[in-house]
C-alpha positions as CSV (number, residue, x, y, z in Angstrom):
1,M,0.0,0.0,0.0
2,L,2.9,2.4,0.7
3,E,4.3,1.7,-2.8
4,F,0.9,2.3,-4.3
5,N,0.7,5.7,-2.6
6,R,4.2,6.6,-3.7
7,E,3.2,5.8,-7.3
8,T,0.0,7.8,-6.9
9,L,2.0,10.9,-6.0
10,A,4.2,10.3,-9.0
11,R,1.1,10.0,-11.3
12,K,-0.4,13.2,-9.8
13,C,2.8,15.1,-10.8
14,S,3.3,13.5,-14.2
15,G,3.1,15.4,-17.4
16,L,3.2,18.8,-15.8
17,T,5.7,21.6,-16.3
18,A,8.0,22.9,-13.6
19,D,5.8,26.0,-13.3
20,Q,2.7,23.9,-12.9
21,L,4.4,21.8,-10.3
22,R,5.3,24.9,-8.3
23,L,1.7,26.3,-8.6
24,R,0.3,27.0,-5.1
25,A,-3.2,25.8,-4.1
26,V,-4.6,29.2,-2.9
27,E,-2.9,32.1,-1.2
28,P,-1.6,32.3,1.4
29,S,-1.0,28.5,1.4
30,R,2.4,27.4,0.2
31,L,1.0,24.0,-0.8
32,S,2.1,22.8,-4.2
33,L,2.8,19.5,-5.9
34,I,6.6,19.9,-5.9
35,G,6.3,21.1,-2.3
36,L,4.6,17.8,-1.4
37,V,7.4,15.8,-3.2
38,R,10.0,17.7,-1.2
39,H,8.1,17.3,2.1
40,L,7.7,13.6,1.5
41,T,11.4,13.3,0.7
42,D,12.2,14.5,4.2
43,V,9.5,12.3,5.8
44,E,11.0,9.3,4.1
45,L,14.5,10.3,5.3
46,G,13.2,11.0,8.8
47,W,11.2,7.8,9.5
48,F,13.3,5.3,7.7
49,G,16.8,6.9,7.8
50,R,16.8,8.7,11.1
51,V,14.4,6.5,13.1
52,L,14.4,3.0,11.8
53,S,18.0,2.7,10.9
54,E,18.9,5.0,13.8
55,A,21.2,7.1,11.7
56,E,20.8,10.4,13.5
57,D,23.2,12.0,11.0
58,T,20.9,11.4,8.1
59,P,20.5,14.9,6.7
60,F,17.1,16.3,5.8
61,M,17.1,17.7,2.3
62,Y,14.7,20.6,2.9
63,W,13.7,20.9,6.6
64,R,15.4,23.8,8.4
65,D,14.8,24.6,12.0
66,G,13.1,27.9,12.4
67,A,11.9,28.2,8.8
68,P,8.2,28.4,8.2
69,D,7.0,24.9,7.1
70,G,10.6,23.8,7.5
71,S,11.3,25.2,4.0
72,D,10.1,22.1,2.0
73,F,7.2,24.1,0.8
74,H,9.2,27.1,-0.3
75,V,9.4,26.2,-4.0
76,D,9.6,29.4,-6.0
77,D,13.2,28.5,-7.1
78,A,12.9,24.7,-6.6
79,D,14.8,22.6,-9.1
80,V,12.0,20.2,-10.1
81,D,14.3,17.5,-11.6
82,E,16.5,17.5,-8.5
83,S,13.5,17.4,-6.2
84,F,12.2,14.3,-7.9
85,R,15.7,12.7,-8.0
86,L,16.1,13.3,-4.2
87,W,12.6,11.9,-3.6
88,H,13.3,8.7,-5.7
89,N,16.6,8.3,-3.9
90,A,14.9,8.7,-0.5
91,C,12.2,6.1,-1.4
92,A,14.9,3.7,-2.6
93,Q,16.8,4.1,0.6
94,S,13.6,3.5,2.6
95,R,13.0,0.3,0.6
96,R,16.6,-0.9,1.4
97,I,16.2,-0.2,5.1
98,T,12.8,-1.9,5.2
99,D,14.1,-5.0,3.3
100,A,17.0,-5.3,5.8
101,C,14.6,-5.5,8.8
102,A,14.1,-9.0,10.2
103,S,10.3,-8.4,10.7
104,V,7.7,-5.6,11.0
105,E,8.5,-5.8,14.8
106,T,11.9,-4.3,14.2
107,F,12.2,-1.2,16.3
108,G,13.9,2.2,15.7
109,V,14.4,5.1,18.1
110,Y,13.3,8.6,17.4
111,P,16.4,10.8,17.9
112,E,14.6,13.7,19.6
113,G,13.0,12.2,22.7
114,G,14.0,8.5,22.4
115,D,10.5,7.1,21.6
116,R,10.6,3.7,20.0
117,Y,8.7,2.9,16.8
118,S,8.2,-0.5,15.1
119,L,8.6,-0.9,11.3
120,R,4.9,-1.8,11.4
121,W,4.0,1.5,13.0
122,I,6.3,3.4,10.6
123,L,4.8,1.7,7.5
124,T,1.3,2.4,8.7
125,H,2.2,6.0,9.4
126,M,3.8,6.4,6.0
127,I,0.7,5.0,4.3
128,Q,-1.4,7.5,6.2
129,E,1.0,10.4,5.4
130,Y,1.0,9.7,1.7
131,A,-2.7,9.1,1.5
132,R,-3.4,12.5,3.2
133,H,-1.0,14.3,0.9
134,N,-2.3,12.5,-2.2
135,G,-5.7,14.0,-1.3
136,H,-4.0,17.4,-1.4
137,A,-2.3,16.4,-4.7
138,D,-5.6,15.4,-6.2
139,L,-7.0,18.8,-5.5
140,L,-3.9,20.6,-6.8
141,R,-3.9,18.6,-10.0
142,E,-7.6,19.2,-10.6
143,R,-6.9,23.0,-10.2
144,I,-4.1,22.8,-12.7
145,D,-5.7,20.8,-15.5
146,G,-8.9,19.2,-14.3
147,K,-7.5,15.7,-13.9
148,T,-8.8,13.7,-11.0
149,G,-8.5,10.1,-9.7
150,D,-5.7,7.7,-8.9
């Protein structure tokens, strides 16, 4: 289901120009399709790289402390090709980390606070995260060119 949701986001973004991918939903919202891609890049890196593999030094690509929305939704000058490349790389890394786990009961530790999360919990959370943002993506895509659906 997580892979289905990743593919859904890719489909929502397919066939659009860089300017269309940067188009915001409505002012003052910063929500855009490429912003969602950038946000989900850091979500992948956070949950799989920092938590599950316990690699606290896994850098976020866009998140910056103190920046509104962490800066992943600041896309006026976003390099669309690079954003997709980084997202695909983060997803591939997440798959490798998941594949290396002995079971869905493998646990990782959240670096800030020390809470423990199982792979099962992380996968469920990621499905929910993508599903919610795919709903946003559906509305954004409909606004751009009228296309809806998976």
